[in-house]
C-alpha positions in Angstrom: -20.2 1.2 6.0 -17.5 -1.6 6.1 -14.4 -1.4 3.9 -14.6 -3.6 0.9 -12.7 -5.2 -1.9 -14.0 -5.9 -5.4 -15.3 -9.4 -5.7 -16.9 -11.4 -8.6 -20.3 -10.4 -7.0 -20.3 -6.7 -6.3 -23.0 -7.1 -3.7 -20.6 -9.1 -1.5 -18.5 -6.9 0.7 -15.2 -8.4 2.0 -12.7 -6.7 4.3 -9.7 -5.0 2.6 -6.4 -6.8 3.3 -4.6 -4.2 5.3 -1.1 -4.6 6.7 -0.9 -4.6 10.4 -4.5 -5.9 10.9 -3.2 -8.9 12.8 -0.6 -7.1 15.0 -0.9 -7.7 18.7 0.2 -5.0 21.2 1.0 -5.5 24.8 -1.2 -4.1 27.6 0.3 -2.4 30.6 -1.9 -4.8 32.7 -0.5 -7.8 30.9 -1.7 -9.7 27.9 -2.2 -8.5 24.4 -5.0 -7.0 22.2 -5.3 -6.5 18.5 -3.8 -3.2 17.4 -6.3 -0.4 16.6 -4.9 2.2 14.1 -6.5 5.4 15.2 -4.1 7.9 13.6 -4.7 7.5 9.9 -3.8 11.1 9.2 -0.2 10.5 10.2 0.3 6.9 9.1 -2.5 5.3 7.1 -2.0 1.5 6.8 -1.0 0.1 3.4 -3.2 -2.3 1.6 -1.6 -5.7 1.1 -1.8 -5.3 -2.7 0.1 -2.0 -2.5 2.8 -3.5 -0.3 3.2 -6.4 -2.6 3.7 -4.1 -5.6 6.2 -2.0 -3.8 8.1 -5.1 -2.7 8.1 -6.5 -6.2 9.5 -3.2 -7.6 12.1 -2.5 -4.8 15.0 -4.5 -6.4 14.6 -2.4 -9.6 14.6 1.0 -7.9 16.8 3.7 -9.3 16.7 7.5 -8.8 13.8 9.1 -10.8 14.8 11.8 -13.3 18.4 11.8 -12.1 20.3 9.0 -13.9 21.2 7.6 -17.2 21.5 4.0 -16.0 19.0 1.2 -16.7 17.4 1.3 -13.2 17.1 5.1 -13.2 15.5 5.0 -16.7 13.1 2.1 -15.6 12.1 4.0 -12.4 11.5 7.2 -14.3 9.4 5.4 -16.9 7.3 3.7 -14.1 7.0 7.0 -12.3 5.8 8.9 -15.3 3.3 6.2 -16.3 1.9 6.3 -12.7 1.6 10.1 -13.0 -0.2 9.8 -16.3 -2.6 7.1 -14.9 -3.5 9.3 -11.9 -3.9 12.3 -14.1 -6.3 10.4 -16.4 -8.2 9.1 -13.4 -8.6 12.6 -12.0 
């Protein structure tokens, strides 16, 4: 079954936007081919949406549960909200 994203029409499957999908790697015989990620257990590729969210958050990062400053408090709040969301999902 192909990977899919949610679309307006749930019967339409579209490929998930995965980082690294368009990376070309060199061949020892010359030329290049599209990279095939075969080791997902060690390094699963990130979805573009996840990467975008992490990049948007990065300037506001502070140590979680370790500081009294604004960025630490913000990071702790985001972390705890994420934990709560995952717990509710599970």
